[in-house]
C-alpha positions as CSV (number, residue, x, y, z in Angstrom):
1,H,73.8,24.5,168.0
2,D,76.2,22.7,169.6
3,L,74.7,19.4,168.0
4,L,75.4,20.2,164.5
5,R,79.3,18.8,165.1
6,L,78.8,16.7,167.7
7,S,75.4,15.2,166.7
8,V,73.8,16.2,163.2
9,S,77.2,16.2,161.2
10,R,78.0,12.3,162.7
11,K,74.6,11.2,161.8
12,I,75.0,12.9,158.1
13,L,78.5,11.1,157.8
14,L,77.6,7.9,159.7
15,S,74.4,7.3,157.3
16,C,76.1,8.3,154.0
17,Y,78.7,5.9,155.0
18,L,76.8,3.1,156.4
19,T,73.7,3.4,153.8
20,G,74.8,6.1,151.1
21,K,71.7,8.1,151.7
22,L,70.9,11.2,153.7
23,P,69.2,10.3,157.3
24,F,67.4,13.9,157.3
25,R,66.9,16.7,154.8
26,I,65.7,19.7,157.0
27,I,67.0,20.3,160.6
28,Y,65.2,22.7,162.9
29,L,67.2,24.5,165.4
30,H,66.4,27.2,167.9
31,R,68.3,29.3,170.1
32,L,70.1,27.8,173.2
33,L,68.0,27.8,176.5
34,K,70.1,29.6,179.4
35,G,70.5,29.1,182.8
36,A,68.5,31.6,185.3
37,D,71.7,33.4,185.7
38,G,72.3,33.9,181.9
39,Q,74.7,31.7,181.4
40,K,74.7,28.4,179.4
41,M,73.5,25.7,181.6
42,S,76.2,23.5,183.2
43,K,76.4,20.8,185.8
44,S,79.8,22.5,186.9
45,L,78.4,25.9,187.2
46,G,75.3,24.3,189.3
47,N,72.8,26.5,187.2
48,A,71.1,23.5,185.2
49,V,67.5,23.3,185.6
50,S,65.7,19.7,185.1
51,L,62.8,19.9,182.4
52,E,61.0,17.6,184.8
53,C,60.9,20.6,187.6
54,Y,58.6,22.5,184.9
55,L,56.6,19.4,184.1
56,E,55.7,18.6,187.5
57,K,54.5,22.1,188.4
58,F,53.1,23.3,185.1
59,G,52.5,19.9,183.2
60,A,53.6,19.0,179.6
61,D,51.1,21.0,177.4
62,V,52.1,24.5,179.4
63,T,56.1,24.1,179.3
64,R,55.6,22.9,175.7
65,M,53.7,26.1,174.7
66,A,56.1,28.2,176.9
67,L,59.2,26.9,174.9
68,V,57.8,27.0,171.2
69,S,56.8,30.4,172.3
70,Y,60.6,31.2,172.5
71,T,61.6,30.1,169.3
72,T,61.3,33.4,167.2
73,L,63.9,34.9,169.4
74,P,66.9,35.9,167.8
75,E,69.0,35.6,171.0
76,D,69.7,32.6,173.4
77,F,67.1,33.1,175.9
78,V,66.2,32.4,180.1
79,F,63.1,30.4,180.7
80,E,60.7,32.6,182.5
81,E,58.4,31.8,185.1
82,E,56.0,34.2,183.8
83,R,55.6,33.0,180.6
84,L,54.6,29.5,182.1
85,I,52.0,31.2,184.2
86,F,50.7,32.9,181.2
87,F,50.1,29.8,179.3
88,Q,48.6,28.0,182.2
89,K,46.1,30.3,182.5
90,F,45.3,29.8,178.9
91,S,45.0,26.2,179.3
92,E,42.4,26.8,182.5
93,R,40.4,29.1,179.8
94,L,40.6,26.2,177.3
95,W,39.0,23.9,180.0
96,D,36.3,26.4,181.1
97,M,35.2,26.7,177.4
98,G,34.8,23.0,177.5
99,K,32.4,23.0,180.1
100,I,30.3,25.2,178.3
101,V,30.4,23.3,174.9
102,S,29.7,20.1,177.3
103,L,25.9,21.8,177.5
104,A,25.8,21.6,173.6
105,D,25.1,17.6,173.9
106,E,21.6,18.2,175.9
107,Y,20.3,21.5,174.4
108,S,21.3,21.4,170.5
109,P,20.7,20.0,167.5
110,E,23.7,18.5,165.3
111,F,25.4,20.9,163.2
112,S,24.7,21.2,159.8
113,E,25.3,23.7,157.2
114,S,21.6,23.8,156.4
115,L,20.9,25.6,160.2
116,Q,19.2,28.9,159.9
117,L,22.7,30.8,161.0
118,A,23.1,34.1,162.1
119,L,26.0,36.4,160.7
120,D,27.8,36.0,163.9
121,D,27.2,32.1,163.4
122,K,28.9,32.6,159.7
123,K,31.7,34.5,161.0
124,I,33.1,32.8,163.6
125,L,33.1,29.6,160.8
126,Q,34.5,31.4,158.3
127,T,37.3,32.4,161.0
128,L,37.8,29.2,162.1
129,D,38.4,28.4,158.2
130,G,40.8,31.1,158.0
131,L,42.9,30.3,161.2
132,A,43.1,26.8,160.0
133,V,44.7,27.8,156.9
134,S,47.2,30.4,158.5
135,V,48.1,27.8,161.1
136,G,48.7,24.8,158.5
137,L,51.0,27.3,156.3
138,N,52.7,28.3,159.3
139,I,53.6,24.9,160.8
140,E,54.7,23.8,156.9
141,R,57.2,26.6,157.4
142,Y,58.6,25.7,160.6
143,S,57.0,29.0,161.9
144,F,56.1,27.2,165.0
145,A,55.5,30.4,167.4
146,Q,53.7,32.4,164.9
147,A,51.3,29.2,164.5
148,Q,50.9,29.1,168.0
149,E,50.1,32.9,168.4
150,R,47.3,32.7,165.9
151,V,45.5,29.2,167.6
152,F,46.3,31.2,171.0
153,G,44.5,34.5,169.8
154,F,41.4,32.7,168.5
155,L,40.1,31.4,172.0
156,S,39.3,34.9,172.9
157,Y,37.0,35.3,170.0
158,L,35.3,31.8,170.8
159,E,35.0,33.2,174.3
160,D,33.1,36.3,173.1
161,Y,30.9,34.2,170.9
162,A,29.9,32.3,173.6
163,H,29.2,34.9,176.2
164,G,26.9,36.3,173.1
165,M,24.9,33.5,172.7
166,K,21.8,35.0,174.9
167,I,21.9,38.0,172.6
168,R,22.0,36.4,169.7
169,G,18.3,34.5,170.5
170,N,18.6,31.1,169.0
171,V,20.7,29.7,171.8
172,H,20.2,26.0,170.7
173,I,22.1,26.9,166.9
174,S,24.6,28.8,168.4
175,L,25.3,26.2,170.8
176,S,25.4,23.6,167.8
177,V,27.9,26.0,166.2
178,L,30.1,26.4,169.2
179,R,30.5,22.8,169.7
180,H,31.4,22.2,165.9
181,V,33.7,25.2,166.2
182,Y,35.4,24.2,169.4
183,H,36.1,20.6,168.1
184,K,37.9,22.1,165.0
185,Y,39.9,24.2,167.1
186,L,40.9,21.2,169.2
187,I,42.3,19.8,166.0
188,I,44.4,22.9,165.2
189,L,45.3,23.4,169.0
190,H,46.7,19.6,169.3
191,P,50.0,20.0,167.9
192,F,51.1,22.5,170.6
193,M,48.9,21.2,173.2
194,P,48.4,17.6,172.6
195,F,47.7,16.0,176.2
196,M,44.8,18.2,177.1
197,T,43.3,18.5,173.5
198,E,43.2,14.8,173.7
199,E,41.4,14.8,177.1
200,L,39.1,17.3,176.0
201,N,38.0,15.3,172.9
202,A,37.5,12.2,174.7
203,E,35.2,13.8,177.0
204,L,33.3,15.8,174.5
205,Y,33.1,14.2,171.1
206,D,34.9,10.7,170.4
207,P,37.2,9.0,172.6
208,T,38.0,6.3,169.8
209,S,38.8,8.8,167.4
210,P,41.9,10.8,168.6
211,L,43.0,14.0,167.3
212,A,46.6,12.8,166.6
213,I,45.3,11.0,163.6
214,S,42.2,13.5,162.6
215,S,42.0,15.4,159.4
216,W,43.1,19.1,159.3
217,P,39.8,21.1,159.1
218,N,39.3,22.0,155.4
219,N,38.9,25.5,154.1
220,T,35.2,25.5,153.1
221,K,34.1,29.0,150.7
222,R,30.6,29.9,152.6
223,A,28.0,32.2,151.5
């Protein structure tokens, strides 16, 4: 909110004066990030924490997701390391799932809607369609924390699906579905975790087609 007068208002006035046009029509603001002592960060108080400290310890993706998770708070907040560790564990789970998906390259057919899909296969595909719609709508409404929470929760579902492949019997088809779903999941997760998702996409799918320019998954009606 400190930027409203010093930065945002100045840009609006300057742009209108020089061009007669507004520089932007939408401004997204979040609550103030405080120092560890609960006070506003200030060099004079000595409570300012550099962003590089978090980037070096946890990486850009984890730091990004942790910050996004605070955007629904009604009050100013202190950046807690516990939340960073929480999302760090999520990134580790995502990477481990990528190792399972890598098996699909060798042991599964190319995914197609014509495959003999089991009920669990169809269910996870339908859930993925719903996830894409829900996350897309939340992003359009600037509800970033809600969108991220939905994406975060889907990984547990994906893990359960992977662990149940042997029970379902046709592991080859399940691996094909898993590989397909994981790729779409990386696209949906990309706005919140851009670096790791791009790395996984390059290793598991197509390094010449970055997720940043991929189309958002469409909601396809399934039988």
